[in-house]
MIDOSE-1310 file (N, C-alpha, C; in nm, 2 decimals, decimal comma, always signed):
residues 147
mkah	-0,43/+4,34/+0,79/-0,31/+4,28/+0,73/-0,20/+4,38/+0,72; -0,06/+4,33/+0,77/+0,05/+4,41/+0,79/+0,08/+4,50/+0,62; +0,13/+4,60/+0,65/+0,21/+4,63/+0,49/+0,30/+4,57/+0,46; +0,30/+4,57/+0,31/+0,40/+4,48/+0,23/+0,38/+4,32/+0,24
llkm	+0,28/+4,26/+0,32/+0,27/+4,14/+0,31/+0,20/+4,08/+0,19; +0,27/+4,01/+0,12/+0,25/+3,98/+0,00/+0,10/+3,87/+0,02; +0,02/+3,89/-0,07/-0,12/+3,84/-0,09/-0,11/+3,73/-0,18; -0,06/+3,62/-0,14/-0,01/+3,52/-0,23/-0,11/+3,37/-0,21
tqqd	-0,10/+3,31/-0,30/-0,17/+3,17/-0,27/-0,09/+3,08/-0,24; -0,11/+2,97/-0,18/-0,02/+2,84/-0,19/+0,07/+2,83/-0,28; -0,01/+2,80/-0,42/+0,06/+2,79/-0,53/+0,20/+2,88/-0,57; +0,14/+3,02/-0,53/+0,26/+3,13/-0,55/+0,37/+3,09/-0,42
kkwf	+0,32/+3,06/-0,33/+0,44/+3,04/-0,23/+0,53/+2,90/-0,28; +0,48/+2,77/-0,34/+0,52/+2,65/-0,43/+0,63/+2,70/-0,52; +0,59/+2,79/-0,59/+0,66/+2,84/-0,70/+0,78/+2,91/-0,66; +0,78/+3,01/-0,57/+0,85/+3,09/-0,51/+0,98/+2,96/-0,46
mktv	+0,93/+2,90/-0,39/+1,02/+2,77/-0,32/+1,10/+2,69/-0,41; +1,00/+2,66/-0,50/+1,08/+2,59/-0,63/+1,17/+2,67/-0,70; +1,16/+2,79/-0,73/+1,24/+2,88/-0,77/+1,37/+2,86/-0,71; +1,37/+2,94/-0,57/+1,49/+2,93/-0,47/+1,55/+2,80/-0,50
wsfl	+1,50/+2,68/-0,48/+1,55/+2,56/-0,46/+1,62/+2,54/-0,58; +1,60/+2,57/-0,71/+1,65/+2,55/-0,83/+1,79/+2,63/-0,84; +1,82/+2,74/-0,75/+1,94/+2,78/-0,75/+2,07/+2,71/-0,67; +2,01/+2,61/-0,59/+2,10/+2,53/-0,51/+2,23/+2,45/-0,59
nlpy	+2,35/+2,53/-0,53/+2,46/+2,48/-0,57/+2,50/+2,57/-0,71; +2,46/+2,66/-0,74/+2,46/+2,77/-0,83/+2,60/+2,86/-0,76; +2,72/+2,92/-0,82/+2,78/+3,04/-0,75/+2,75/+3,11/-0,69; +2,83/+3,19/-0,59/+2,78/+3,29/-0,53/+2,86/+3,39/-0,62
iwgg	+2,81/+3,49/-0,67/+2,88/+3,59/-0,73/+2,81/+3,74/-0,65; +2,89/+3,84/-0,62/+2,86/+3,95/-0,58/+2,78/+4,04/-0,67; +2,65/+4,09/-0,63/+2,57/+4,15/-0,73/+2,52/+4,05/-0,83; +2,55/+3,93/-0,84/+2,47/+3,85/-0,95/+2,35/+3,82/-0,92
sdfa	+2,27/+3,81/-1,06/+2,12/+3,81/-1,04/+2,09/+3,70/-1,18; +2,16/+3,66/-1,20/+2,12/+3,53/-1,34/+2,20/+3,38/-1,26; +2,14/+3,31/-1,40/+2,22/+3,17/-1,36/+2,38/+3,17/-1,36; +2,42/+3,26/-1,41/+2,60/+3,25/-1,41/+2,62/+3,29/-1,27
gldc	+2,53/+3,34/-1,17/+2,59/+3,31/-1,02/+2,48/+3,44/-0,95; +2,43/+3,42/-0,84/+2,35/+3,50/-0,78/+2,44/+3,54/-0,64; +2,41/+3,67/-0,56/+2,42/+3,68/-0,46/+2,30/+3,64/-0,35; +2,33/+3,68/-0,21/+2,20/+3,66/-0,13/+2,09/+3,70/-0,17
sgsv	+2,08/+3,85/-0,20/+1,95/+3,91/-0,25/+1,91/+3,91/-0,40; +2,01/+3,85/-0,45/+1,97/+3,82/-0,60/+1,88/+3,72/-0,62; +1,92/+3,60/-0,48/+1,87/+3,46/-0,52/+1,69/+3,50/-0,44; +1,69/+3,55/-0,36/+1,55/+3,63/-0,31/+1,47/+3,70/-0,40
iegl	+1,53/+3,80/-0,47/+1,49/+3,90/-0,56/+1,41/+3,81/-0,69; +1,50/+3,72/-0,72/+1,47/+3,61/-0,86/+1,34/+3,55/-0,82; +1,37/+3,47/-0,68/+1,23/+3,39/-0,66/+1,10/+3,49/-0,66; +1,12/+3,60/-0,60/+1,00/+3,71/-0,59/+0,96/+3,74/-0,72
kavg	+1,04/+3,79/-0,82/+1,01/+3,80/-0,94/+0,97/+3,69/-1,04; +0,95/+3,58/-1,02/+0,91/+3,44/-1,04/+0,77/+3,43/-1,01; +0,71/+3,49/-0,91/+0,56/+3,48/-0,86/+0,49/+3,64/-0,89; +0,59/+3,71/-0,96/+0,52/+3,86/-0,96/+0,52/+3,94/-0,84
amks	+0,57/+3,90/-0,74/+0,60/+3,99/-0,59/+0,70/+4,10/-0,64; +0,78/+4,13/-0,75/+0,86/+4,20/-0,77/+0,87/+4,24/-0,94; +0,87/+4,35/-0,99/+0,91/+4,35/-1,12/+1,01/+4,34/-1,17; +1,04/+4,31/-1,33/+1,17/+4,26/-1,36/+1,26/+4,36/-1,35
hedt	+1,22/+4,49/-1,33/+1,33/+4,60/-1,36/+1,37/+4,61/-1,20; +1,30/+4,57/-1,09/+1,34/+4,59/-0,95/+1,46/+4,53/-0,91; +1,56/+4,59/-0,80/+1,64/+4,52/-0,78/+1,70/+4,60/-0,65; +1,72/+4,55/-0,53/+1,77/+4,58/-0,40/+1,87/+4,50/-0,34
tang	+1,91/+4,54/-0,23/+2,01/+4,48/-0,11/+1,91/+4,40/-0,03; +2,01/+4,30/+0,06/+1,95/+4,26/+0,17/+1,89/+4,40/+0,27; +1,95/+4,49/+0,28/+1,90/+4,59/+0,35/+1,77/+4,64/+0,32; +1,75/+4,66/+0,19/+1,65/+4,72/+0,10/+1,52/+4,61/+0,11
lwnk	+1,55/+4,48/+0,12/+1,44/+4,39/+0,14/+1,41/+4,39/+0,30; +1,50/+4,42/+0,36/+1,45/+4,44/+0,52/+1,38/+4,56/+0,52; +1,40/+4,66/+0,48/+1,32/+4,79/+0,51/+1,18/+4,78/+0,44; +1,18/+4,71/+0,32/+1,05/+4,69/+0,28/+0,95/+4,56/+0,37
ykvn	+1,02/+4,48/+0,40/+0,93/+4,37/+0,50/+0,93/+4,36/+0,63; +1,03/+4,46/+0,69/+1,04/+4,42/+0,83/+0,93/+4,44/+0,93; +0,82/+4,49/+0,87/+0,71/+4,53/+0,99/+0,61/+4,38/+0,98; +0,69/+4,28/+0,91/+0,61/+4,16/+0,93/+0,70/+4,04/+1,03
evqi	+0,76/+4,12/+1,09/+0,87/+4,04/+1,17/+0,80/+3,94/+1,29; +0,87/+3,80/+1,28/+0,79/+3,71/+1,33/+0,91/+3,64/+1,42; +0,86/+3,55/+1,52/+0,98/+3,52/+1,62/+1,00/+3,37/+1,57; +0,92/+3,30/+1,49/+0,95/+3,14/+1,49/+0,94/+3,17/+1,32
aqeg	+1,03/+3,07/+1,24/+1,04/+3,08/+1,13/+0,96/+2,97/+1,04; +0,88/+2,97/+0,93/+0,84/+2,86/+0,84/+0,90/+2,90/+0,71; +0,85/+2,75/+0,64/+0,90/+2,77/+0,50/+0,84/+2,89/+0,41; +0,94/+2,98/+0,36/+0,90/+3,09/+0,25/+0,93/+3,21/+0,35
dlaf	+0,98/+3,19/+0,47/+1,00/+3,32/+0,55/+1,13/+3,38/+0,51; +1,18/+3,50/+0,52/+1,30/+3,55/+0,53/+1,38/+3,58/+0,63; +1,48/+3,49/+0,65/+1,59/+3,57/+0,75/+1,70/+3,65/+0,73; +1,71/+3,75/+0,80/+1,82/+3,87/+0,76/+1,93/+3,87/+0,89
yftg	+2,01/+3,89/+0,84/+2,14/+3,90/+0,95/+2,23/+4,03/+0,95; +2,23/+4,10/+1,05/+2,30/+4,22/+1,07/+2,43/+4,25/+1,09; +2,49/+4,37/+1,01/+2,60/+4,40/+1,09/+2,57/+4,56/+1,14; +2,56/+4,59/+1,30/+2,52/+4,69/+1,33/+2,37/+4,71/+1,29
dvat	+2,34/+4,81/+1,25/+2,18/+4,82/+1,23/+2,15/+4,78/+1,07; +2,24/+4,75/+1,00/+2,23/+4,70/+0,87/+2,24/+4,57/+0,85; +2,13/+4,51/+0,76/+2,08/+4,38/+0,73/+2,18/+4,37/+0,61; +2,26/+4,29/+0,64/+2,40/+4,26/+0,53/+2,40/+4,12/+0,47
hvvv	+2,28/+4,05/+0,50/+2,27/+3,89/+0,46/+2,11/+3,87/+0,48; +2,06/+3,77/+0,37/+1,93/+3,75/+0,37/+1,91/+3,59/+0,30; +1,86/+3,50/+0,38/+1,82/+3,37/+0,34/+1,68/+3,35/+0,33; +1,64/+3,23/+0,26/+1,53/+3,18/+0,24/+1,49/+3,06/+0,34
cldd	+1,39/+3,09/+0,43/+1,40/+2,96/+0,53/+1,29/+2,85/+0,47; +1,38/+2,73/+0,51/+1,28/+2,58/+0,47/+1,19/+2,55/+0,59; +1,22/+2,57/+0,70/+1,13/+2,57/+0,83/+1,21/+2,65/+0,92; +1,20/+2,62/+1,06/+1,25/+2,67/+1,19/+1,43/+2,65/+1,23
kyci	+1,46/+2,58/+1,12/+1,59/+2,55/+1,16/+1,72/+2,58/+1,04; +1,64/+2,58/+0,90/+1,72/+2,53/+0,80/+1,69/+2,65/+0,69; +1,77/+2,69/+0,61/+1,75/+2,80/+0,52/+1,84/+2,77/+0,38; +1,79/+2,79/+0,26/+1,88/+2,81/+0,18/+1,97/+2,99/+0,17
tadg	+2,09/+2,95/+0,15/+2,17/+3,08/+0,15/+2,26/+3,05/+0,05; +2,28/+3,22/+0,00/+2,41/+3,22/-0,08/+2,51/+3,27/-0,02; +2,61/+3,21/+0,02/+2,71/+3,19/+0,12/+2,84/+3,15/+0,07; +2,97/+3,24/+0,15/+3,11/+3,21/+0,14/+3,13/+3,28/+0,09
gdst	+3,09/+3,37/+0,00/+3,16/+3,51/-0,10/+3,12/+3,65/-0,02; +3,19/+3,72/-0,09/+3,17/+3,87/-0,02/+3,21/+3,98/-0,16; +3,23/+4,07/-0,14/+3,23/+4,17/-0,24/+3,40/+4,13/-0,34; +3,45/+4,04/-0,29/+3,56/+3,99/-0,38/+3,55/+3,89/-0,46
tltv	+3,42/+3,85/-0,45/+3,37/+3,74/-0,51/+3,30/+3,80/-0,68; +3,37/+3,80/-0,76/+3,27/+3,85/-0,88/+3,34/+3,74/-1,01; +3,34/+3,63/-0,96/+3,37/+3,53/-1,08/+3,36/+3,39/-1,05; +3,31/+3,29/-1,12/+3,30/+3,17/-1,11/+3,43/+3,10/-1,08
qdai	+3,55/+3,15/-1,11/+3,70/+3,09/-1,03/+3,67/+3,15/-0,88; +3,64/+3,29/-0,86/+3,65/+3,32/-0,73/+3,55/+3,23/-0,63; +3,44/+3,21/-0,70/+3,33/+3,12/-0,60/+3,39/+2,98/-0,59; +3,46/+2,92/-0,65/+3,50/+2,78/-0,64/+3,65/+2,81/-0,52
eqda	+3,75/+2,90/-0,58/+3,83/+2,90/-0,47/+3,80/+2,95/-0,34; +3,70/+3,02/-0,29/+3,61/+3,06/-0,19/+3,53/+3,01/-0,14; +3,49/+2,87/-0,19/+3,36/+2,78/-0,18/+3,23/+2,87/-0,14; +3,20/+2,97/-0,23/+3,12/+3,04/-0,25/+3,00/+2,95/-0,33
fiki	+2,90/+2,95/-0,27/+2,78/+2,87/-0,35/+2,64/+2,90/-0,28; +2,53/+2,87/-0,35/+2,40/+2,86/-0,28/+2,38/+2,72/-0,23; +2,39/+2,71/-0,10/+2,38/+2,57/+0,00/+2,27/+2,61/+0,09; +2,22/+2,47/+0,16/+2,17/+2,47/+0,25/+2,26/+2,47/+0,36
rrld	+2,18/+2,52/+0,48/+2,26/+2,55/+0,63/+2,20/+2,59/+0,71; +2,21/+2,57/+0,85/+2,11/+2,60/+0,97/+2,12/+2,73/+0,98; +1,97/+2,79/+1,02/+1,96/+2,94/+1,05/+2,05/+2,98/+1,14; +2,13/+2,91/+1,24/+2,22/+2,93/+1,34/+2,35/+2,95/+1,27
hrvn	+2,38/+2,92/+1,11/+2,51/+2,92/+1,08/+2,61/+3,04/+1,09; +2,55/+3,14/+1,14/+2,60/+3,26/+1,15/+2,64/+3,31/+1,29; +2,72/+3,40/+1,31/+2,74/+3,43/+1,47/+2,61/+3,49/+1,53; +2,56/+3,61/+1,46/+2,43/+3,68/+1,51/+2,31/+3,60/+1,47
kpri	+2,24/+3,61/+1,58/+2,07/+3,53/+1,52/+2,02/+3,61/+1,45; +1,94/+3,58/+1,31/+1,87/+3,62/+1,25/+1,75/+3,70/+1,30; +1,70/+3,80/+1,24/+1,57/+3,84/+1,24/+1,46/+3,78/+1,13; +1,36/+3,73/+1,19/+1,27/+3,66/+1,05/+1,15/+3,77/+1,03
vrif	+1,12/+3,75/+0,88/+1,02/+3,80/+0,85/+0,93/+3,72/+0,72; +0,79/+3,74/+0,77/+0,69/+3,65/+0,69/+0,65/+3,76/+0,56; +0,69/+3,68/+0,45/+0,62/+3,77/+0,33/+0,52/+3,75/+0,27; +0,47/+3,60/+0,32/+0,35/+3,55/+0,21/+0,22/+3,55/+0,31
deg	+0,12/+3,61/+0,27/+0,01/+3,61/+0,35/-0,07/+3,50/+0,27; -0,12/+3,39/+0,31/-0,16/+3,30/+0,25/-0,32/+3,29/+0,25; -0,40/+3,37/+0,35/-0,52/+3,39/+0,39/-0,61/+3,44/+0,27
């Protein structure tokens, strides 16, 4: 088993996905980590915390998640995988894959999206999008080992 692959059951993966689905339509808030608003890494981290894969005090960025899980890179996405988008060598966005074509993403905002009003004005919410919704191709990592 590769380093950092989470030894989880089908039930854990189910609850991770159920948690991430529950964020759909919440506002994107830069640095957000609760139901008032979430950013991309916040939505992933809250899903991981729900299944005990991260401790309540842990927090990181998209690039921090990439550095933790990059050893598990795969070519074809499946439900529960993470997809990372890069600017140069830095992962600047992370999404949760629904399958090999679609994802749940905290999208439309940036470092200026600090309030719900900002999110409304910028159409910044947690949405379903195609994995190819951004210009650059994502890199996919598998985080769950269901074996």
